[in-house]
C-alpha positions in Angstrom: 2.1 -1.4 18.0 5.6 -2.9 18.4 6.4 -2.2 14.7 5.6 1.5 15.3 8.1 1.5 18.1 10.7 -0.2 16.2 10.2 2.3 13.2 10.2 5.3 15.6 13.4 4.1 17.3 15.2 3.5 13.9 14.1 7.0 12.7 15.3 8.7 15.8 18.6 6.8 15.7 19.0 7.7 12.1 18.6 11.3 12.9 21.1 11.2 15.7 23.6 9.6 13.5 23.0 12.2 10.7 23.5 15.1 13.1 26.5 13.7 14.9 24.9 12.8 18.1 25.2 14.6 21.5 28.3 16.7 22.1 30.5 15.8 24.9 32.9 18.0 26.9 35.9 16.0 25.8 36.3 18.4 22.8 37.4 21.2 25.2 41.1 21.4 25.6 42.5 22.9 28.6 46.0 24.4 28.4 47.9 23.8 31.6 49.2 27.0 33.4 52.9 27.7 33.1 53.4 26.8 36.7 52.1 23.3 36.3 53.6 22.6 32.9 57.1 23.8 33.9 57.0 22.5 37.4 60.7 21.3 37.6 61.7 25.0 37.1 58.9 27.0 38.9 59.2 26.5 42.7 57.7 29.6 44.2 58.9 32.3 46.5 57.1 30.6 49.5 59.2 27.5 49.0 62.4 29.3 49.2 63.1 30.2 45.5 64.7 33.6 45.0 65.7 33.7 41.4 63.4 35.1 38.8 63.1 33.0 35.7 60.9 33.9 32.7 60.2 33.4 29.1 59.5 36.2 26.7 57.5 34.0 24.2 56.3 30.4 24.3 59.1 29.2 22.1 62.0 31.1 23.7 64.3 29.7 26.2 64.0 30.3 30.0 66.1 33.1 31.2 67.2 33.6 34.9 68.1 36.9 36.3 71.1 36.9 38.8 70.3 40.3 40.3 68.1 40.7 43.5 64.4 40.9 42.5 62.1 41.8 45.4 59.1 39.6 46.3 56.3 40.3 43.9 58.5 41.8 41.2 59.4 38.9 39.1 56.7 39.6 36.5 57.3 43.3 36.3 61.1 42.6 35.9 60.5 40.0 33.1 58.1 42.5 31.3 60.7 45.1 31.5 63.4 42.9 30.2 61.2 41.5 27.3 59.8 44.9 26.3 56.2 43.5 26.4 54.2 41.2 28.8 56.4 38.1 29.3 54.9 34.7 28.3 55.7 33.5 31.8 57.6 34.4 35.0 58.1 32.5 38.2 60.5 31.9 41.0 63.2 29.3 40.6 66.2 28.0 42.6 
């Protein structure tokens, strides 16, 4: 009886190795939001920041508008400036 158990265990282990085993959730890559990845720049309106900063693409540089942008209007202003949906927009000092 013990030999059958040993052979069955080895066969099952071989199948797992051949199929790659169980998948884990480590393969899921989460991209941080622009607010967390660019935290030194993005402060937020509620924290007192009043300048609208934005990037048109992920590889472009940050631009900061010097004119007055109303609360809630940063993304719209960035989209207008870029001519498309801006990659990211946030409030900065």
